[in-house]
Structure formats: C-alpha cells, structure tokens
Steps between C-alpha positions, in 0.01 A plus 500: 500500500427770241354723772780434750803586288538845655490352853777258410689793348455699824649216707792452261578872488492537878720194554740649246481839674585356842779271381659743254436794728711352778764318296581709192769765511385861553684832449678628811360851521595744778283451811263255328752218452335157545175657620419588139363145478196636683419674173345174380260504795442854626477679163339212310228462765427871466470457124258214561308720745465777243369259236247350741380847602462595134282193441292586808464858374377380161240272659371784718447710188327205332273460800393865492422460131297182536412446872596135454586372848764265365711801403478632856611159626794495261600854597491412869715191475758649262531795740540259793780305333661825386496623859660173614777547246535859617553384858753239387680760289504743791635231735779399263579870457530551875733199522708652220512831686620332820809369320588794275385829652518412870778238531727598211450877500424550870186697418280563803173312530319834521634620165406170340144513636464851353619381158245626241501177298412290806237748612345508153494121482338478844237756399419305183453175692288674766277656234425155363456369854230764548330363188422176682390681815263705284357187338429350840306805612214442253236232529314596184662313212429765236628789706810305610593409145438849363684690775785247500545537125522878526744478791712242317540741210604771747747262668658415165526870412690557827730202447733652242554837673568341840747241369658642186448877473514670842809309629690608188420867560669510841833389642510129571737226612346267245726416203426717201329778693618864500767550762564129543857381541407147607543318175344504158147450370436127485364513145783711363670323209831552679374308804343192345730310272374237255513222759275695739249581228477127426360457852322832554247484216405134555459587871254781419297261284520221759387712796221655292372161384508376859290800602248431223491133601429583864231746395322260265486238775340749739253609232400140428438439870274806522314402183436153640367655820264728309388316189272787404812681373587220258 
C-alpha cells in the first residue's frame, strides 16, 4: 500500500479530471467556447509528454556516464510513453482544430495543415519515432545503447525549438502566437479562471503519473525477461 499511493492518486486525479472537465462551468471565450474543456486533455497530455521526455533525457545522460544498461532501458521506455502521449496530444489537438479553426472560422484545410504549431509538433513526434527505428537497426547491445543515448539527447534538444520556440517566431493560427486572432493563449491568466485551474493542475499531475505508471510496468516486464539487468 505504501508503494501504491501514487497509483491510487493517479486514478483519483484522472477520474476527477474527466468528471469535472466535462461537468464544471468554463469561461465562454470567443471561438473556443465549450471546446476549451479540451485543455484538460490536449495541453495536459503535452505537459505529461514533456516531463516523460525530460526523465528519458536524464537517464540517457546517466547511461553515458555509467554504461549501466538499466539506464538505457529506462530511457527507452520513458521515451516510448512520452511519444504515446505526444500522439494523443496531437490527436486531441487535431480534433480541437476541426471544431474551432475549420468549422467555426471556416479556415481551409490547407492553411491548417501548414500551421507552424502543428508542423512543429509533428516534427517532434517524428524525431522520437526515429529514435526507435535507430534502436532497432543495431544488434550489438553496447553500440545500440550508446548511439541511442546520444540520439535521445539530440531529440530532446530539438523538442523545445520545434514545439515552443519556432512556432512563436512566425505567424500562426494557434492561440497566443504572433498574428493569431483565433482566441487567447490557454495558459493566460485571463483565460483560465479559478475553477479551471482547479482541474488543470490536477490533470497535469494525473496524466503524468499515469505515464510513469505505464512506463514502470513496461520496465518491470523487460527486467523480468532479462534478469541480468536486475
């Protein structure tokens, strides 16, 4: 029980996120309206993704400093779960786009597909996808772990520019970007009132804990398969 408290907390927070996310009142902002509820899923999953990638990045550095194969295993699985969250975040973002930019604003599908924020997010996910392709191309365990660790550090270094920096330097439909007239930045204090913050922050913690839970299960399975890593 002492070791499972955070798993119970993850379940409770996610149940709270889903129930409160759909039932509590939200501010009626221009264009966003009821779709702002997706903030608890789309944005919070991306926060969870970033945290998981940070953990994976740290373990890659630890592997290069110690050549302990367990660290390579941890880095791989945290990156895998982070990529899963990235795909889920991208999917919920596309669903959000279909209601706001395309349906509500009559933006063309072409302009949406060229949106810098979406392109940057797709690039980030593809970079991490290439990480797993790279791992599969090596049969030698030492070389695979070493090259993968170096690439993982590179992938993490590319994550912030592709998602946060470059899209903000160019015109974008995404709320909060230069030249955007499609709403306000989701994290702006004028957008999230106290009731939304009561759901948003628990949602970030809940999704992150779920990601860690999934990752630890996958790590335990791999460790049981290869007991030499224990």
